[in-house]
FINURO-253559 format. One record per residue (C-alpha): residue number from 1; residue in one letter; z, y, x. Coordinates in steps of 0.05 Angstrom, whole numbers. Layout:
BEGIN
{pos:NUM	code:A	z:Z	y:Y	x:X}
...
END
This chain:
BEGIN
{pos:1	code:X	z:1175	y:-272	x:4088}
{pos:2	code:X	z:1170	y:-226	x:4159}
{pos:3	code:X	z:1128	y:-186	x:4128}
{pos:4	code:X	z:1173	y:-179	x:4070}
{pos:5	code:X	z:1221	y:-170	x:4107}
{pos:6	code:X	z:1191	y:-102	x:4153}
{pos:7	code:X	z:1174	y:-80	x:4080}
{pos:8	code:X	z:1233	y:-74	x:4053}
{pos:9	code:X	z:1260	y:-54	x:4120}
{pos:10	code:X	z:1219	y:13	x:4118}
{pos:11	code:X	z:1226	y:5	x:4035}
{pos:12	code:X	z:1159	y:0	x:4024}
{pos:13	code:X	z:1176	y:-38	x:3956}
{pos:14	code:X	z:1100	y:-33	x:3937}
{pos:15	code:X	z:1077	y:-71	x:4011}
{pos:16	code:X	z:1153	y:-112	x:3974}
{pos:17	code:X	z:1121	y:-133	x:3919}
{pos:18	code:X	z:1059	y:-151	x:3948}
{pos:19	code:X	z:1091	y:-203	x:4002}
{pos:20	code:X	z:1127	y:-229	x:3942}
{pos:21	code:X	z:1068	y:-232	x:3897}
{pos:22	code:X	z:1025	y:-270	x:3951}
{pos:23	code:X	z:1088	y:-310	x:3970}
{pos:24	code:X	z:1080	y:-328	x:3895}
{pos:25	code:X	z:1011	y:-355	x:3901}
{pos:26	code:X	z:1026	y:-400	x:3969}
{pos:27	code:X	z:1082	y:-433	x:3931}
{pos:28	code:X	z:1031	y:-447	x:3877}
{pos:29	code:X	z:988	y:-481	x:3922}
{pos:30	code:X	z:1041	y:-514	x:3953}
{pos:31	code:X	z:1052	y:-540	x:3887}
{pos:32	code:X	z:1129	y:-512	x:3892}
{pos:33	code:X	z:1117	y:-481	x:3819}
{pos:34	code:X	z:1180	y:-458	x:3801}
{pos:35	code:X	z:1184	y:-413	x:3872}
{pos:36	code:X	z:1120	y:-392	x:3851}
{pos:37	code:X	z:1160	y:-376	x:3791}
{pos:38	code:X	z:1214	y:-339	x:3825}
{pos:39	code:X	z:1162	y:-303	x:3874}
{pos:40	code:X	z:1110	y:-278	x:3832}
{pos:41	code:X	z:1164	y:-249	x:3783}
{pos:42	code:X	z:1209	y:-205	x:3836}
{pos:43	code:X	z:1128	y:-185	x:3857}
{pos:44	code:X	z:1120	y:-165	x:3784}
{pos:45	code:X	z:1180	y:-122	x:3788}
{pos:46	code:X	z:1172	y:-89	x:3854}
{pos:47	code:X	z:1105	y:-78	x:3837}
{pos:48	code:X	z:1122	y:-50	x:3767}
{pos:49	code:X	z:1178	y:-2	x:3813}
{pos:50	code:X	z:1115	y:34	x:3835}
{pos:51	code:X	z:1070	y:42	x:3777}
{pos:52	code:X	z:1012	y:-19	x:3825}
{pos:53	code:X	z:977	y:-32	x:3766}
{pos:54	code:X	z:929	y:-84	x:3807}
{pos:55	code:X	z:987	y:-130	x:3829}
{pos:56	code:X	z:1030	y:-115	x:3763}
{pos:57	code:X	z:969	y:-141	x:3736}
{pos:58	code:X	z:960	y:-203	x:3789}
{pos:59	code:X	z:1037	y:-214	x:3786}
{pos:60	code:X	z:1025	y:-240	x:3719}
{pos:61	code:X	z:980	y:-276	x:3719}
{pos:62	code:X	z:1007	y:-310	x:3781}
{pos:63	code:X	z:1076	y:-317	x:3737}
{pos:64	code:X	z:1019	y:-347	x:3681}
{pos:65	code:X	z:1003	y:-393	x:3729}
{pos:66	code:X	z:1061	y:-424	x:3743}
{pos:67	code:X	z:1094	y:-423	x:3674}
{pos:68	code:X	z:1045	y:-468	x:3650}
{pos:69	code:X	z:1052	y:-512	x:3713}
{pos:70	code:X	z:1123	y:-524	x:3694}
{pos:71	code:X	z:1109	y:-527	x:3610}
{pos:72	code:X	z:1126	y:-456	x:3588}
{pos:73	code:X	z:1053	y:-441	x:3540}
{pos:74	code:X	z:1097	y:-392	x:3518}
{pos:75	code:X	z:1118	y:-354	x:3563}
{pos:76	code:X	z:1039	y:-357	x:3596}
{pos:77	code:X	z:1006	y:-336	x:3538}
{pos:78	code:X	z:1040	y:-275	x:3533}
{pos:79	code:X	z:1041	y:-257	x:3604}
{pos:80	code:X	z:959	y:-280	x:3614}
{pos:81	code:X	z:970	y:-226	x:3550}
{pos:82	code:X	z:987	y:-175	x:3579}
{pos:83	code:X	z:956	y:-186	x:3629}
{pos:84	code:X	z:892	y:-181	x:3608}
{pos:85	code:X	z:894	y:-118	x:3568}
{pos:86	code:X	z:920	y:-89	x:3622}
{pos:87	code:X	z:876	y:-110	x:3661}
{pos:88	code:X	z:823	y:-95	x:3610}
{pos:89	code:X	z:843	y:-10	x:3601}
{pos:90	code:X	z:843	y:-20	x:3675}
{pos:91	code:X	z:761	y:-39	x:3661}
{pos:92	code:X	z:784	y:-86	x:3726}
{pos:93	code:X	z:728	y:-141	x:3708}
{pos:94	code:X	z:761	y:-173	x:3769}
{pos:95	code:X	z:834	y:-180	x:3742}
{pos:96	code:X	z:808	y:-186	x:3665}
{pos:97	code:X	z:770	y:-249	x:3695}
{pos:98	code:X	z:830	y:-278	x:3724}
{pos:99	code:X	z:868	y:-260	x:3678}
{pos:100	code:X	z:817	y:-290	x:3613}
{pos:101	code:X	z:813	y:-370	x:3652}
{pos:102	code:X	z:893	y:-367	x:3663}
{pos:103	code:X	z:883	y:-353	x:3576}
{pos:104	code:X	z:838	y:-424	x:3577}
{pos:105	code:X	z:893	y:-451	x:3606}
{pos:106	code:X	z:936	y:-439	x:3547}
{pos:107	code:X	z:888	y:-456	x:3501}
{pos:108	code:X	z:874	y:-537	x:3530}
{pos:109	code:X	z:940	y:-554	x:3529}
{pos:110	code:X	z:949	y:-522	x:3453}
{pos:111	code:X	z:885	y:-562	x:3437}
{pos:112	code:X	z:829	y:-513	x:3440}
{pos:113	code:X	z:799	y:-539	x:3483}
{pos:114	code:X	z:722	y:-523	x:3461}
{pos:115	code:X	z:743	y:-453	x:3462}
{pos:116	code:X	z:791	y:-456	x:3529}
{pos:117	code:X	z:733	y:-493	x:3554}
{pos:118	code:X	z:687	y:-429	x:3537}
{pos:119	code:X	z:725	y:-378	x:3560}
{pos:120	code:X	z:741	y:-421	x:3638}
{pos:121	code:X	z:670	y:-426	x:3642}
{pos:122	code:X	z:648	y:-351	x:3628}
{pos:123	code:X	z:704	y:-335	x:3667}
{pos:124	code:X	z:690	y:-392	x:3735}
{pos:125	code:X	z:618	y:-382	x:3738}
{pos:126	code:X	z:616	y:-311	x:3737}
{pos:127	code:X	z:607	y:-262	x:3797}
{pos:128	code:X	z:648	y:-216	x:3802}
{pos:129	code:X	z:701	y:-269	x:3810}
{pos:130	code:X	z:740	y:-274	x:3867}
{pos:131	code:X	z:736	y:-345	x:3891}
{pos:132	code:X	z:813	y:-341	x:3913}
{pos:133	code:X	z:829	y:-317	x:3844}
{pos:134	code:X	z:801	y:-395	x:3810}
{pos:135	code:X	z:835	y:-432	x:3854}
{pos:136	code:X	z:885	y:-440	x:3787}
{pos:137	code:X	z:847	y:-450	x:3728}
{pos:138	code:X	z:799	y:-493	x:3759}
{pos:139	code:X	z:837	y:-562	x:3738}
{pos:140	code:X	z:837	y:-535	x:3674}
{pos:141	code:X	z:752	y:-537	x:3668}
{pos:142	code:X	z:757	y:-600	x:3700}
{pos:143	code:X	z:792	y:-634	x:3660}
{pos:144	code:X	z:751	y:-599	x:3597}
{pos:145	code:X	z:693	y:-629	x:3641}
{pos:146	code:X	z:726	y:-702	x:3632}
{pos:147	code:X	z:768	y:-683	x:3558}
{pos:148	code:X	z:709	y:-662	x:3520}
{pos:149	code:X	z:653	y:-692	x:3491}
{pos:150	code:X	z:588	y:-686	x:3515}
{pos:151	code:X	z:562	y:-642	x:3451}
{pos:152	code:X	z:631	y:-606	x:3446}
{pos:153	code:X	z:617	y:-591	x:3526}
{pos:154	code:X	z:546	y:-560	x:3519}
{pos:155	code:X	z:572	y:-522	x:3460}
{pos:156	code:X	z:622	y:-493	x:3499}
{pos:157	code:X	z:570	y:-477	x:3562}
{pos:158	code:X	z:515	y:-447	x:3510}
{pos:159	code:X	z:568	y:-406	x:3479}
{pos:160	code:X	z:595	y:-375	x:3557}
{pos:161	code:X	z:520	y:-361	x:3568}
{pos:162	code:X	z:512	y:-326	x:3510}
{pos:163	code:X	z:582	y:-282	x:3513}
{pos:164	code:X	z:607	y:-218	x:3542}
{pos:165	code:X	z:663	y:-197	x:3564}
{pos:166	code:X	z:678	y:-151	x:3520}
{pos:167	code:X	z:673	y:-208	x:3457}
{pos:168	code:X	z:711	y:-253	x:3503}
{pos:169	code:X	z:766	y:-211	x:3514}
{pos:170	code:X	z:769	y:-202	x:3447}
{pos:171	code:X	z:776	y:-258	x:3424}
{pos:172	code:X	z:822	y:-271	x:3487}
{pos:173	code:X	z:869	y:-230	x:3459}
{pos:174	code:X	z:870	y:-254	x:3374}
{pos:175	code:X	z:932	y:-299	x:3364}
{pos:176	code:X	z:903	y:-375	x:3360}
{pos:177	code:X	z:916	y:-405	x:3295}
END
């Protein structure tokens, strides 16, 4: 966290947000989900202070994945939907895909497995999703590939191939019945 201390010492709140948010990603990768959640929230606060749109959206996604890993399905759903709304309003496709992959992971936890597989297949297979954005959601898709009967998995893949980003964003933001 030397970089964080450096940014803080010169009053660069955006830089501080960046280091906290990236540290959240590292903590998540190491399986330290409480720390990932804490750092994600701190990064979000810093980015919010300086109105850094990209940063707030990615921090929301990092909060969502950490919350989901800790069993906080409702918090994860709220943060991923907020991130998706902001990313969509900003026309930030890679961030829309990141947030959509989080919604898909939440839907899997809620038992909406075919819809989850459709969203995850679309988001994780999209050419505009950077590889670093896919690692948190990939286990959810792999679990679905093992859980779903072949015909349901095939249907989800066909639905993903036929869908547009706009349609899936709209469906992702609809309440689950």
